[in-house]
C-alpha positions as CSV (number, residue, x, y, z in Angstrom):
1,X,0.0,0.0,0.0
2,X,1.3,3.4,-1.0
3,X,0.8,6.3,1.4
4,X,0.4,9.8,0.1
5,X,-0.9,13.2,1.3
6,X,-2.0,14.1,-2.3
7,X,-5.7,13.6,-3.0
8,X,-5.1,13.5,-6.8
9,X,-2.7,10.6,-6.4
10,X,-5.1,8.8,-4.2
11,X,-8.0,9.4,-6.6
12,X,-6.1,7.8,-9.5
13,X,-5.9,4.6,-7.5
14,X,-9.7,4.1,-7.9
15,X,-9.8,4.4,-11.7
16,X,-9.5,0.6,-12.3
17,X,-11.5,-0.6,-9.3
18,X,-8.8,-0.2,-6.7
19,X,-9.3,0.6,-3.1
20,X,-8.2,3.7,-1.3
21,X,-8.1,4.5,2.4
22,X,-9.1,8.1,3.2
23,X,-9.6,10.3,6.2
24,X,-12.9,11.7,7.4
25,X,-13.7,13.9,10.5
26,X,-14.4,10.7,12.4
27,X,-12.2,7.7,11.3
28,X,-10.4,6.5,8.2
29,X,-12.7,5.2,5.5
30,X,-12.3,2.5,2.9
31,X,-13.2,3.7,-0.5
32,X,-13.9,2.2,-3.9
33,X,-16.0,3.4,-6.9
34,X,-19.5,3.1,-5.3
35,X,-21.0,2.7,-8.8
36,X,-18.7,-0.3,-9.8
37,X,-20.2,-3.5,-8.4
38,X,-16.9,-5.4,-8.6
39,X,-15.0,-2.6,-6.8
40,X,-17.7,-2.6,-4.1
41,X,-17.3,-6.3,-3.8
42,X,-13.6,-5.9,-3.1
43,X,-14.5,-3.6,-0.1
44,X,-16.8,-6.3,1.4
45,X,-13.9,-8.9,0.9
46,X,-11.3,-6.6,2.5
47,X,-13.5,-5.9,5.5
48,X,-14.8,-9.5,5.7
49,X,-18.3,-7.9,5.9
50,X,-21.5,-9.8,5.5
51,X,-23.1,-9.1,2.1
52,X,-26.5,-8.5,3.7
53,X,-25.1,-5.4,5.5
54,X,-25.3,-2.4,3.2
55,X,-22.5,0.1,2.7
56,X,-23.0,3.9,2.4
57,X,-21.5,6.1,-0.3
58,X,-19.6,9.4,0.1
59,X,-20.0,12.3,-2.3
60,X,-18.4,15.8,-2.3
61,X,-21.6,17.8,-2.0
62,X,-25.3,17.4,-1.3
63,X,-26.0,18.6,-4.9
64,X,-23.8,15.8,-6.3
65,X,-25.7,13.3,-4.3
66,X,-28.8,14.2,-6.4
67,X,-27.3,12.5,-9.4
68,X,-27.5,9.1,-7.7
69,X,-30.4,9.5,-5.3
70,X,-34.0,10.7,-5.1
71,X,-34.4,12.4,-1.7
72,X,-37.7,13.8,-0.5
73,X,-38.1,17.5,0.3
74,X,-37.6,16.8,4.0
75,X,-34.6,14.6,3.4
76,X,-33.0,17.4,1.2
77,X,-33.7,20.0,4.0
78,X,-32.0,17.6,6.5
79,X,-29.0,17.1,4.2
80,X,-28.5,20.8,3.7
81,X,-28.7,21.3,7.5
82,X,-26.2,18.5,8.5
83,X,-23.9,17.9,5.5
84,X,-21.0,18.2,5.3
85,X,-20.8,16.5,8.7
86,X,-20.6,13.3,10.6
87,X,-24.0,12.1,9.6
88,X,-25.2,9.5,7.0
89,X,-28.6,10.1,5.5
90,X,-30.6,7.1,4.1
91,X,-32.5,8.0,0.9
92,X,-33.9,6.4,-2.2
93,X,-31.2,5.3,-4.6
94,X,-31.2,5.8,-8.4
95,X,-30.7,2.9,-10.8
96,X,-26.9,3.7,-11.1
97,X,-26.3,2.5,-7.6
98,X,-25.5,-1.2,-7.6
99,X,-27.4,-3.8,-5.5
100,X,-24.2,-5.0,-3.9
101,X,-23.7,-1.6,-2.2
102,X,-27.2,-1.5,-0.7
103,X,-27.6,-5.3,-0.1
104,X,-30.4,-5.2,-2.6
105,X,-32.4,-2.5,-0.8
106,X,-33.9,0.4,-2.6
107,X,-32.3,3.0,-0.2
108,X,-28.7,4.0,0.3
109,X,-26.8,5.9,2.9
110,X,-25.3,9.2,1.8
111,X,-22.3,10.8,3.5
112,X,-20.5,14.2,2.8
113,X,-17.5,14.2,5.1
114,X,-16.6,17.4,6.8
115,X,-12.9,16.9,5.9
116,X,-11.1,18.9,3.2
117,X,-8.8,16.0,2.0
118,X,-11.7,13.7,1.7
119,X,-13.8,16.3,-0.2
120,X,-10.8,16.9,-2.6
121,X,-10.5,13.1,-3.1
122,X,-14.2,12.8,-3.8
123,X,-14.2,15.7,-6.3
124,X,-11.7,13.7,-8.3
125,X,-13.4,10.3,-8.1
126,X,-17.1,10.6,-7.9
127,X,-19.0,8.5,-5.3
128,X,-16.9,6.3,-3.1
129,X,-17.9,3.7,-0.6
130,X,-18.2,5.2,2.9
131,X,-17.3,2.5,5.4
132,X,-14.7,2.4,8.1
133,X,-11.3,1.0,7.0
134,X,-11.2,-2.0,9.3
135,X,-12.1,-5.6,9.3
136,X,-15.8,-5.9,10.5
137,X,-15.9,-6.2,14.3
138,X,-12.5,-4.7,14.9
139,X,-11.7,-1.2,16.1
140,X,-11.9,1.6,13.6
141,X,-8.6,3.3,12.7
142,X,-7.9,7.0,13.3
143,X,-4.3,6.7,11.9
144,X,-3.1,4.9,8.8
145,X,-0.5,3.1,11.0
146,X,-3.4,1.5,12.9
147,X,-5.0,-0.2,9.8
148,X,-5.7,-3.9,10.0
149,X,-3.2,-5.9,7.8
150,X,-6.1,-7.3,5.8
151,X,-7.2,-3.8,4.8
152,X,-3.6,-2.6,4.2
153,X,-3.0,-5.6,1.9
154,X,-6.1,-5.0,-0.1
155,X,-5.6,-1.3,-0.6
156,X,-3.6,0.4,-3.4
157,X,-3.2,3.8,-1.8
158,X,-3.8,5.5,1.6
159,X,-4.5,9.3,1.7
160,X,-2.6,9.9,4.9
161,X,-3.2,13.2,6.6
162,X,-2.4,12.2,10.1
163,X,-4.7,11.3,13.0
164,X,-8.4,12.0,12.4
165,X,-10.2,14.5,14.6
166,X,-12.6,12.1,16.3
167,X,-13.2,8.4,16.7
168,X,-17.0,8.4,17.0
169,X,-18.7,7.0,13.8
170,X,-21.3,9.0,11.9
171,X,-24.9,9.0,13.0
172,X,-27.1,7.1,10.5
173,X,-30.6,8.5,10.1
174,X,-33.7,7.7,8.1
175,X,-35.4,11.1,8.0
176,X,-38.6,9.8,6.4
177,X,-39.1,7.1,9.1
178,X,-37.9,9.5,11.8
179,X,-35.4,6.9,12.9
180,X,-31.8,6.9,14.0
181,X,-30.3,3.6,12.8
182,X,-26.9,4.2,14.5
183,X,-26.2,6.7,17.3
184,X,-22.9,8.5,16.6
185,X,-21.5,11.9,16.3
186,X,-24.0,14.8,16.4
187,X,-26.8,12.5,17.4
188,X,-28.4,15.0,19.8
189,X,-28.6,17.6,17.1
190,X,-30.1,15.0,14.7
191,X,-32.7,13.9,17.1
192,X,-33.6,17.5,17.9
193,X,-34.1,18.2,14.2
194,X,-36.3,15.1,13.8
195,X,-38.4,16.1,16.8
196,X,-38.9,19.6,15.4
197,X,-39.9,18.4,11.9
């Protein structure tokens, strides 16, 4: 695995279905072209993740998410309130999003990291998988040095910008259902918004 501080170098590693480790404001993520079913499958293999557990996708802006999803008006309002940020919003997917990413479901989690290197990477790649860069069940990594060997061996490039700001994972929310699927960063603010709307 090559380590680089340059988002452009890291972006090039995903062109042919390769995996990239990238920072977020929470933990390091494991990225692959979220629209390439084979690349997404490699993420599941590297993480040893069950195929019935969906993976989210990261995009550089809320507006860019609209090319791959069909959020409702309330979901859009929520996205504009909380993204970029440590929140994943579950919305209806478009046909371009492969079944393997969503475990066959018709909805997909959308994440816009509040992390400049990640946003620069995403601007050069398009949607990437948004899942922690660890083997499922193991601790998430806040430093590239802490990556599991299995993830390191499966990854072409790591965008290394040092230790991430926080180790709490993103909060996952279904705005339409008014449900928080995973309590994480900013959960109090998320629940406050849901209660008010």
